[in-house]
C-alpha positions, -999 to 999 in steps of 0.1 A, spaced: -389 -11 875 -388 -20 839 -363 -42 822 -349 -11 804 -343 6 837 -325 -25 851 -307 -35 819 -273 -21 831 -275 -44 861 -276 -74 837 -245 -63 817 -266 -52 787 -265 -16 773 -292 7 787 -321 17 764 -316 48 743 -347 64 728 -344 84 696 -365 115 694 -370 132 660 -379 169 661 -396 180 629 -394 216 620 -408 236 591 -398 271 581 -408 297 607 -409 271 635 -415 283 671 -382 286 689 -398 283 723 -411 248 714 -378 236 700 -360 248 731 -386 232 754 -380 198 737 -342 199 732 -332 215 765 -355 194 786 -342 162 770 -306 175 772 -310 181 810 -325 146 814 -294 132 797 -272 152 821 -292 141 852 -291 104 844 -260 84 846 -267 67 813 -281 93 789 -314 78 775 -322 103 747 -308 109 713 -322 139 695 -323 143 657 -335 175 640 -355 169 608 -375 187 581 -392 177 549 -362 181 527 -333 186 552 -309 214 553 -311 247 572 -345 257 585 -351 291 601 -374 303 629 -392 336 631 -366 347 657 -340 347 630 -321 316 641 -315 286 618 -309 249 626 -294 222 604 -318 193 598 -318 159 582 -345 150 557 -376 130 567 -373 93 557 -400 69 545 -389 44 572 -383 64 603 -366 46 632 -374 71 659 -393 61 690 -409 95 693 -414 125 671 -422 161 680 -437 183 652 -431 220 660 -457 247 653 -448 278 633 -475 304 641 -494 297 609 -518 267 608 -522 273 571 -485 268 563 -482 240 537 -452 226 555 -475 215 584 -495 192 562 -478 161 576 -505 135 577 -484 111 556 -453 116 578 -473 110 609 -486 77 595 -451 67 586 -440 72 622 -470 56 639 -470 26 615 -435 18 627 -445 20 664 -435 56 671 -455 81 692 -460 115 676 -465 148 694 -480 176 674 -476 210 689 -498 241 685 -503 249 648 -491 215 638 -518 200 659 -544 225 646 -535 215 610 -537 178 618 -571 181 635 -584 202 606 -571 178 579 -581 146 597 -615 159 611 -607 145 645 -610 160 680 -580 169 700 -560 198 716 -542 228 701 -533 263 713 -564 282 723 -556 309 697 -556 283 669 -588 269 682 -605 303 682 -592 310 647 -604 278 632 -637 281 649 -642 314 632 -634 299 598 -651 266 601 -679 273 625 -681 237 639 -644 233 647 -640 222 683 -608 215 702 -602 204 737 -593 230 763 -568 207 778 -530 211 774 -528 178 754 -551 151 741 -541 115 733 -556 96 703 -538 63 701 -501 70 692 -509 106 683 -508 134 709 -521 168 700 -508 196 722 -512 233 730 -475 238 724 -456 270 736 -447 269 773 -468 237 778 -443 218 757 -421 216 787 -449 198 807 -454 173 778 -417 165 776 -414 162 814 -444 138 814 -426 117 788 -394 117 809 -414 106 839 -430 77 821 -397 65 805 -373 69 834 -386 77 869 -405 103 889 -372 112 907 -355 120 873 -386 140 862 -385 160 894 -347 166 891 -351 179 855 -381 201 865 -361 216 894 -332 225 872 -356 242 848 -372 260 878 -405 244 867 -425 243 899 -453 220 888 -456 195 860 -491 199 847 -508 168 834 -526 165 800 -560 173 815 -548 207 829 -566 236 813 -549 262 791 -548 297 806 -569 313 780 -560 350 772 -529 347 792 -540 368 822 -528 354 855 -544 338 874 -573 339 851 -584 313 826 -608 332 804 -605 368 814 -640 368 829 -640 367 867 -673 348 872 -664 323 845 -630 318 860 -646 312 894 -670 287 880 -642 268 863 -622 267 896 -652 254 914 -655 226 888 -618 218 890 -621 215 928 -651 192 926 -643 165 901 -651 135 922 -684 149 934 -696 173 907 -715 203 918 -749 210 903 -748 240 880 -775 255 903 -751 254 932 -723 271 911 -745 300 900 -757 304 936 -720 307 947 -714 332 920 -745 352 926 -756 352 889 -783 335 870 -780 301 852 -787 319 819 -759 344 825 -734 316 831 -746 298 800 -740 330 779 -705 333 793 -696 297 785 -710 301 750 -693 334 743 -659 325 757 -656 288 752 -682 279 727 -698 253 749 -723 249 778 -714 247 815 -725 211 817 -706 202 785 -674 219 797 -677 202 832 -682 168 815 -652 173 792 -630 183 822 -640 152 841 -635 130 810 -601 145 804 -591 136 839 -606 101 835 -586 96 803 -554 106 820 -560 82 849 -570 54 825 -538 58 805 -514 65 833 -525 46 864 -535 11 874 -568 22 889 -598 0 878 -622 15 853 -649 17 880 -625 35 904 -617 60 876 -653 66 869 -661 72 905 -630 94 910 -642 116 881 -678 119 893 -694 92 871 -715 71 894 -731 51 865 -726 47 827 -690 58 826 -679 32 800 -708 41 777 -701 78 779 -664 72 774 -670 52 743 -694 79 729 -667 105 733 -635 86 724 -649 59 702 -636 30 723 -645 16 757 -620 21 786 -615 -17 788 -608 -20 750 -583 9 752 -564 -7 781 -563 -41 763 -549 -25 732 -522 -8 753 -513 -40 771 -510 -57 737 -489 -28 724 -511 -23 694 -510 15 693 -479 26 712 -442 14 712 -436 -16 734 -408 2 753 -431 31 760 -457 7 774 -431 -9 797 -418 24 810 -431 34 844 -442 -1 854 
């Protein structure tokens, strides 16, 4: 257990984390509720409430959502003191209020971790020219406009202290994951049960594209191929075996991946395995070699990881241990 978790046993006040929720006009009410209510329930579950929530906007005052409700906010500050910040989407990635690169830097430079949801993530990825995750609708829209725009198909993607997320209903998974890291798995489970949230999806879980259940893409063969890939991470199936199972040609599967996901079967499979590897690297004590093997990389895992994320797995872990790109208290949580 961490020092924070045990601090009450030593007669010192328990740790309280400040969470800023940043809204712009037209914010998504679903996302605001997912952050505020999940943290509120965590405060109710735990004997010593660990979260303090502050609503903020660029200039402060009342900010309205598209559902017609308004919230009172405090203005952003040049010297934020929050440990975490959630930037809500607002259904319009072109909205000028989502251009928050400077604000993101102000938070991260002071050790905060920033979660950008849906359109806020799409705007950040577009402005910064970096890879990451956003809602699949935003990804499709920006791909049509920019041609080469690519976003991860995962629920969330970590890039140092910045986490880009799909938003919407997946926001609850992201907040529950944060609660689990900072407090305990038992607390996380208790909050999830109160929410009737049956399973906490990790960052590498895929977005359910097009919304049809239990489909991912809306194409039966493509969905089946993705499920086969998900079920065979440690020992990846050759694409030839997958198309044999589906009863279609390799060329047909390639067309489906290109049309629906703008990638290749091998490229998608590799990304899925790397997403899982990244999650294990950041959230477990498994060795780098064990992680590579668990995700189907028998050789060359570190080189491939660096080519995709721009840093070796060893270097990333060293940075995390030294606390160079996330808050110290966040690093200690979950130990």
